[in-house]
GUTORPA-873075 format. One record per residue (C-alpha): residue in three letters; z, y, x. Coordinates in steps of 0.1 Angstrom, whole numbers, plus 5000, padded with zeros to 4 digits. Layout:
<atoms>
ALAZYX;...
</atoms>
This chain:
<atoms>
MET390295403834;ARG387495283856;ARG389395443891;ILE392295293878;VAL391094953886;ARG388895033915;ALA392295103934;PHE393794823925;ALA390894583936;LYS391294783971;GLY394694703972;SER396095083970;LEU399995083964;VAL401095253936;PRO404995343933;ILE406395093904;ALA407195433883;ALA403495523884;THR402195183872;PHE405595223843;ALA404195563835;LEU400495363834;VAL401295093815;LEU403095303788;THR400095513790;LEU397895193781;ALA400295173750;ALA399795503734;CYS395995473737;GLY395595123717;SER398895263695;GLY397995603682;GLY400095773705;SER404095933700;SER404995953661;GLY406796253671;ASN404196443686;LYS402996713659;ASN400096833687;ILE397296633676;GLN394096683680;LEU390296513666;GLY387796413687;THR383896493687;LEU381696353707;LEU378496513707;PRO375696603732;VAL375996983736;SER374397083766;GLY370597053774;THR367696963754;ASP370096843726;ALA372497113720;SER370097283695;VAL371296993668;GLY374596913686;LEU376497223691;PRO375797343654;THR377096973644;GLN380497073669;TYR380697443651;GLY380797233619;VAL384097023634;ASP385397373647;LEU385197553611;ALA386297273598;VAL389597233621;SER390097643625;GLN390497653587;ALA393897363584;LYS396597363570;LEU399097083583;PRO401797063565;ASN405196993580;GLY404897193610;TYR401796973625;LYS399297123645;LEU395597053647;THR393097123677;VAL389996983694;ASP389496803725;HIS385696803724;GLN384196523747;ASN380096613761;TYR377596303767;GLU374196493773;GLY372796353805;ALA369996463824;SER367596353804;GLY368996323771;PRO371996133757;ASP373095903787;THR375095623770;GLY376895563808;ILE378495943801;GLY379195823761;SER380895503774;THR382995713794;ALA383495983770;ALA384595753748;HIS387195663771;ALA388296023775;LEU389296053740;VAL390695713736;SER392995763766;ASN394396093750;ALA397295973733;ASN397196343707;VAL393396233697;VAL393996073662;ALA390696073645;VAL386596153659;VAL383796323648;GLY380296173654;PRO379096033678;PHE374796203671;ASN373395923683;SER373295543671;GLY372895473708;ILE375995603722;ALA377595513686;LYS376195103702;VAL378395163732;ALA381595393715;ILE382095133688;PRO384194893706;ILE385895103726;THR387195313699;ASN387395003675;ALA389294813697;ALA391695073706;GLY391795173660;LEU390795553665;THR388995643637;MET385595763640;ILE383095903617;SER379396043622;PRO377896263607;THR374696143614;ASN374495753628;THR371495583608;ASN370895283625;PRO371895003599;GLY372994713626;LEU376094963638;THR377794833602;LEU375394533587;GLN375494243605;GLN371894133596;TYR370194393617;ALA372694403645;ASP369894173667;ALA366794283664;ASN368394653670;GLY369794483704;ILE372994523693;ASN375794283700;PHE377794333662;SER381194113673;LEU381094323709;LEU381394623684;HIS383494513659;PRO386394293674;ALA387894003653;GLY390894043647;LYS391194473647;PRO389894693612;ASP387194853616;ALA387595243626;TYR383995343624;PHE382495473594;ARG379595743588;ILE378695923559;CYS374595913562;GLY371895693550;ASN370595483567;ASP367195383583;VAL366595113565;ALA366295363538;GLN365295643560;GLY361795423571;LYS360995353539;VAL361795763527;ASP358895853562;ALA356795573556;GLN356495683518;ILE356196033534;ALA353295963556;ALA351295733525;ALA351596013503;PRO349596293501;PRO348896543515;ILE348996343549;SER347296003527;ALA347595793555;LYS346095433550;THR346295403595;ALA349395533621;PHE349795493654;VAL353495383661;VAL355595473689;ASP359195563698;ASP362095653726;ASP363095333734;THR366395423723;VAL368595163697;TYR367795493671;GLY363895543678;LYS363195173681;GLY365295063649;LEU363495393625;ALA359995303636;ASP360694843628;PHE361395033593;PHE358595283595;THR355994973603;THR357394703576;THR357694943542;PHE354095133560;THR352194763563;SER353794593534;ASN352794833514;GLY348694803521;GLY349095053553;THR347694893596;THR349095003624;VAL346595043649;GLY346895003688;SER350094853703;ARG353094923699;THR354495163726;SER357995353743;ILE358095643756;THR360795573785;SER362295873801;ALA359895823832;GLN357295843813;ILE357896173794;SER356296393818;ASN353196153819;VAL352696123781;SER348996253785;SER348195953791;LEU349495813759;ALA348296063737;SER344496023745;THR345195633736;ILE346395773708;ALA343996023704;GLY341095753712;LEU342395543683;LYS341995803656;PRO344995743635;ASP344895933597;VAL349195923613;VAL351095933646;PHE354995793636;TYR357395883660;GLY360995693665;GLY363495903682;VAL364996213693;THR363196533705;SER364396483746;GLY362896153741;GLY358996303747;GLY357796293711;GLY358296713713;ALA356396643740;LEU353796333728;LYS352796613699;LYS351896873724;ALA349896643745;LEU348696493720;VAL346596883702;ALA345696873742;ALA343796573738;GLY342096703711;TYR343996463681;ASN345696713651;GLY346596483630;PRO350396463615;MET353396323631;VAL356396193609;GLY359296123621;GLY363196063610;ASP366496313621;GLY366096293652;ILE363596593655;ALA363396743619;ASP364897103618;ASP365797133653;PRO364297443668;ALA364297243702;TRP361197043691;LEU359297393681;GLN360197503719;THR358697173731;ALA355697153712;GLY354997483709;ASP351797553691;ALA351497223686;ALA353997173665;VAL352397223636;ASN351796963611;THR354696763619;TYR356996623595;GLY360196493592;THR363596353572;VAL367296423577;ALA369796223563;ALA371596503550;PRO370896733522;ASP368697123532;ASN371697373527;SER368797573505;GLN370697263485;LEU374197353492;THR374497613454;SER378797573448;ALA381297783454;ALA382997563484;ALA379297543500;THR378597873496;ALA381798053512;PHE381297753535;LYS377997933551;SER378998263553;ALA382498093572;TYR380497943595;THR377998263604;SER380898483609;TYR382598143627;VAL379198113653;SER378398463661;GLY377498563688;LYS377498133700;PRO374397953714;ASP372297773691;ASN374597883663;THR371797833635;LEU373597663608;LEU371697303606;PRO372297063580;TYR374596853608;SER376497133610;ALA377797063572;MET377396713574;ALA380296723598;TYR382297003582;ASP382396673553;ALA383096453580;ALA385896693595;ASN387596743566;ILE387896423557;GLU389696363584;ILE391996583578;GLN392596493545;ALA393496223553;ILE395996323583;THR397396583552;ASN397896203534;VAL399096033557;ILE402196333565;ASN402396413530;ALA403196053519;GLY406596073551;LYS403795773574;ASP404095913610;VAL400696023621;THR399495713643;ARG396095623642;ALA396995313623;ASN397895513596;VAL394695783595;ARG392095493597;ASP393595313574;ALA393895663551;VAL389995743560;ALA389095383543;ALA390795483513;ILE389695823509;THR387595963476;TYR386596303493;THR384196593472;GLY382096783498;LEU379897013505;THR377096693508;GLY379096503477;THR380996273469;ILE381996033499;HIS384395713499;PHE383695413520;ASP382695033515;SER384494733536;ASN381594813562;GLY382595193568;ASP379295323557;ASN379495543526;ALA378995403495;GLY378295763473;GLN374995903470;LYS372695973502;VAL370296223507;PHE366996263526;SER365796623532;VAL362096653539;TYR360196913565;VAL357297023576;VAL356497293603;ASP354597553587;PRO350897643600;ALA351698013591;THR354998043611;LYS355297773628;GLN358797723619;TRP360097443603;VAL360597473563;PHE362397253536;LYS359797043511;THR361496843493;GLN364496673487;VAL364696243481;ASN368296073471;ASP368495673478;
</atoms>
């Protein structure tokens, strides 16, 4: 889209026929494409390369499995348009914006699963909402994405994300950071950590800052104290976190809270903390919990890390449908890279199946499979999936039960192990 704009700005000559074709293409972007097209697609908007592939690919595989199992009526065929927004140093908002535009420009795409990161959602939602393209995130937890009262504090222009006169097409099935920050603070204050003091650090992202804010609010309101100066790890600081680690070690907090993703510097900081002589616990959210890349980045220093995931642990999914999903997932990902079954896999599977069910409902109602009709069907749906019964409130949030799983890196195996589940 931006290349076209630059061409006109430079005075390039565009044939009339080509201009007319462009107008039709842009119209299709907004309307959802031809109703006679039976080759439709779901899109994914996820980080599936670099450090974050260890969580992004298992999420994508959940979508791919759902699509591979889909049986749409009336001769409709379903495939996937994958879009990756991972940059050289982690999720990249510029790449995310371009990827969102690519999905909107593909008239075959009638719904999207993603994004994984709230910071990417911040730049993608204005694009997809303006086009009426349904997007269901299995993992976005920043409350300001859907709730206006939290937007400003999280650096979110709410009116930009939710354009006036446009029905909201963004939904999520996980709990938000208001709840997750509360759970994280409770973990820090309860045995075996029993923290009275905490040093708080984030990865300088919308997600990380928001989660750290909500942790701090609950931790201090329950009698805890933060020590030192709240710090953000910028991308330039990731390779030089030893100075920050020394500062934290000198303050001797009972716990370090990290709001952010693995690639944002948390794993490197945990390793540097142990090297600086600090062996206290670190607590974080779903940006690090149960992430194999955290173990790789922090090495042996990963021990004594606690994390929460806004999803049920796979061990808690015991229904017949869940058992069948686990078996099918194992077969589907055999031989694929980063194929660990993560909680995000089941969340993405549910998100994709909600969209598939909505498409099926549209077809069975004798309606055209347009973006507008799919969006309306998603907004009205009640879907019982692997992770619970899901339906959406007027803000696009899951109005059903939200689950948080707590994980810790076991000192004996140096692997993430499920500890407990908290229902909100």
